[in-house]
C-alpha positions as CSV (number, residue, x, y, z in Angstrom):
1,M,116.1,108.5,82.2
2,K,115.4,110.1,78.8
3,S,119.1,110.8,78.3
4,I,119.9,107.1,78.5
5,N,119.6,105.1,75.3
6,P,116.5,102.8,74.9
7,F,118.4,99.6,75.2
8,I,119.8,100.5,78.6
9,R,116.5,101.9,79.6
10,T,114.8,98.6,78.8
11,L,117.4,96.6,80.9
12,I,116.8,99.0,83.8
13,L,113.1,98.7,83.5
14,S,113.2,94.9,83.4
15,D,115.5,94.8,86.4
16,F,113.1,97.1,88.3
17,F,110.3,94.6,87.8
18,I,112.4,91.5,88.4
19,L,114.0,92.9,91.6
20,S,110.6,94.2,92.8
21,G,109.3,90.6,92.4
22,L,112.2,89.3,94.4
23,G,111.8,92.1,96.9
24,I,108.2,91.2,97.6
25,F,108.8,87.6,98.7
26,S,112.4,87.5,99.8
27,P,111.9,89.3,103.1
28,I,108.9,87.1,104.1
29,L,110.4,83.8,102.8
30,A,111.9,82.9,106.2
31,I,108.5,83.5,107.9
32,F,106.8,81.4,105.3
33,I,109.3,78.5,105.9
34,T,108.9,78.6,109.6
35,Q,105.1,79.0,109.7
36,Q,103.9,77.1,106.6
37,V,106.5,74.4,105.8
38,K,106.3,71.2,107.8
39,G,109.5,70.9,109.8
40,G,110.5,74.4,108.7
41,D,112.8,76.1,111.2
42,A,115.8,78.5,111.3
43,Q,118.1,75.7,110.0
44,V,115.9,75.1,106.9
45,V,116.0,78.8,106.3
46,G,119.8,78.8,106.5
47,F,120.2,75.9,104.2
48,A,117.7,77.3,101.7
49,T,119.7,80.6,101.6
50,A,123.0,78.7,101.2
51,I,121.6,76.6,98.4
52,Y,120.4,79.7,96.5
53,F,123.7,81.5,96.7
54,A,125.8,78.3,96.1
55,M,124.0,77.8,92.7
56,W,125.3,81.2,91.6
57,I,128.6,79.4,90.9
58,V,127.1,78.6,87.5
59,Q,127.8,82.3,86.6
60,I,131.4,81.5,86.0
61,P,130.9,78.9,83.2
62,V,128.0,80.9,81.8
63,G,130.1,84.0,81.6
64,K,133.0,82.2,80.0
65,Y,130.7,80.6,77.4
66,L,129.2,84.0,76.6
67,D,132.6,85.6,76.3
68,K,133.8,82.9,73.8
69,N,130.7,83.5,71.6
70,H,131.0,87.2,71.0
71,G,127.9,89.1,70.1
72,D,124.5,89.9,71.7
73,R,122.4,87.1,70.4
74,D,123.5,84.4,72.9
75,D,123.5,86.9,75.7
76,F,119.9,87.8,74.8
77,W,118.6,84.3,74.8
78,F,120.4,83.3,78.0
79,L,119.0,86.5,79.7
80,V,115.4,85.7,78.6
81,A,115.7,82.0,79.5
82,G,117.2,82.7,82.9
83,S,114.8,85.5,83.9
84,S,111.8,83.4,82.7
85,I,112.8,80.4,84.8
86,A,113.4,82.7,87.8
87,A,109.9,84.3,87.3
88,I,108.2,80.9,87.5
89,V,109.7,80.0,90.8
90,P,107.6,82.3,93.0
91,F,104.5,80.6,91.7
92,L,105.8,77.2,92.6
93,Y,106.3,78.3,96.3
94,I,102.5,78.2,96.6
95,F,102.8,74.4,96.5
96,A,105.8,74.0,98.8
97,S,105.0,72.2,102.0
98,L,108.2,70.3,102.9
99,P,111.9,71.4,103.4
100,W,113.0,69.5,100.3
101,H,110.5,71.4,98.2
102,I,112.2,74.7,99.4
103,Y,115.6,73.3,98.7
104,V,114.7,72.3,95.1
105,L,113.1,75.6,94.4
106,Q,116.0,77.6,95.9
107,A,118.4,75.5,93.7
108,I,116.3,76.3,90.5
109,F,116.0,79.9,91.5
110,G,119.8,80.2,92.1
111,L,120.6,78.5,88.8
112,A,118.2,80.8,86.9
113,R,119.7,83.9,88.4
114,G,123.2,82.5,87.7
115,I,122.1,82.1,84.1
116,D,120.6,85.6,83.6
117,L,123.0,87.8,85.5
118,P,126.2,87.4,83.3
119,P,124.3,88.3,80.1
120,W,122.6,91.2,81.8
121,Y,125.9,92.7,82.9
122,A,127.5,91.9,79.5
123,L,124.7,93.6,77.5
124,F,124.6,96.6,79.9
125,T,128.4,97.0,79.7
126,R,128.5,96.6,75.9
127,R,125.6,98.9,75.1
128,I,126.1,101.6,77.7
129,D,126.5,105.2,76.4
130,K,130.1,106.2,76.4
131,T,130.6,109.3,78.6
132,R,127.3,108.4,80.5
133,E,128.6,105.3,82.3
134,G,128.3,106.9,85.8
135,S,124.7,108.2,85.2
136,S,123.6,105.0,83.6
137,W,124.9,102.8,86.5
138,S,123.6,105.2,89.2
139,T,120.2,105.3,87.5
140,E,120.2,101.5,87.5
141,N,121.1,101.3,91.2
142,V,118.6,103.9,92.3
143,V,115.7,102.4,90.3
144,A,116.5,98.9,91.5
145,G,116.9,100.2,95.1
146,I,113.5,101.9,94.9
147,G,111.9,98.8,93.6
148,L,113.4,96.6,96.4
149,A,112.4,99.1,99.1
150,V,108.8,99.5,98.0
151,A,108.5,95.8,97.3
152,G,109.7,94.9,100.8
153,A,107.0,97.0,102.4
154,V,104.4,95.8,100.0
155,G,105.4,92.1,100.5
156,G,105.1,92.4,104.3
157,T,101.7,94.1,104.0
158,L,100.4,91.5,101.5
159,A,101.5,88.6,103.7
160,K,99.8,90.1,106.8
161,W,96.4,90.9,105.1
162,Y,96.1,88.4,102.3
163,G,98.6,85.6,103.1
164,F,101.6,84.1,101.5
165,K,99.8,82.9,98.3
166,A,99.1,86.5,97.3
167,V,102.7,87.4,97.9
168,F,104.0,84.6,95.7
169,I,101.5,85.4,92.9
170,I,102.3,89.1,92.9
171,A,106.0,88.4,93.0
172,G,105.8,86.0,90.1
173,C,103.7,88.4,88.0
174,L,106.2,91.2,88.6
175,S,109.1,89.0,87.7
176,L,107.3,87.7,84.7
177,L,106.6,91.3,83.6
178,G,110.3,92.0,83.9
179,S,111.2,89.0,81.8
180,I,108.6,89.9,79.1
181,T,110.0,93.4,79.0
182,L,113.3,91.9,77.8
183,I,111.6,90.7,74.6
184,S,111.4,94.3,73.4
185,L,115.3,94.1,73.1
186,Y,114.8,91.6,70.2
187,R,114.5,94.4,67.6
188,Y,118.0,95.7,68.7
189,I,119.5,92.2,68.7
190,Y,117.9,91.1,65.4
191,P,117.6,94.3,63.3
192,V,115.9,94.1,59.9
193,R,118.8,95.0,57.6
194,N,116.8,94.8,54.3
195,P,113.2,95.7,55.0
196,P,110.7,94.8,52.3
197,R,109.8,97.6,49.8
C-alpha cells in the first residue's frame, strides 16, 4: 500500500471501515428481522432488501450533478454527507421493532449509499496514480474483501454471544470511523495556497 498515493490510501482505508461495518450487520439482518421485529418474516426481509437497492437509483442524478460541477469539492462533501448518514443507520436499528421501521431505515440507508458511492468512484478515478490503476483497484478490492469476510464472522459471533444491539453498535462505530477518516482528505481538497509567513 505504500506505493499508492495518500489520497487513494485514505479512500481505501475509509472503505475498509465502512464495508466492515456493513459486513458486521448485513449477514444477520434477516435473522434480526425474523426474530426481533414484530410481524417480521421472510417477506419483510425481501421487501427490506428490495427497498435498499431500489434507493440506489439516486446514484444516477447524483452522478450527473457531480459531473456537471467539475472539481473535487462537491464530490468531497457528498461523500462525507452520504457516508455519515449511512453510518448513523446501524445505531437506529437498535430501536426498530416493526416492519415499517425496517423499511424506513433501509430507504435511508439506500439513499445514503446512493449519495456516497458516485463521489467515491469519481474521486478514486480522478486521483488514481497513472500506471498504477491495476494495483490500486486490486488493493481496494482485496482490502474491502478482507474487511467484509472478517466482519461477517465477527457479526455472527457478536450476535450469538452479545445480541443484536452489540452488532449494531459495533457496525455503526466502524462505519462512523470510516466516515471520519474521509475528513483527512480535506487538506487535499482545500490546500493552503498562500500559507502565513
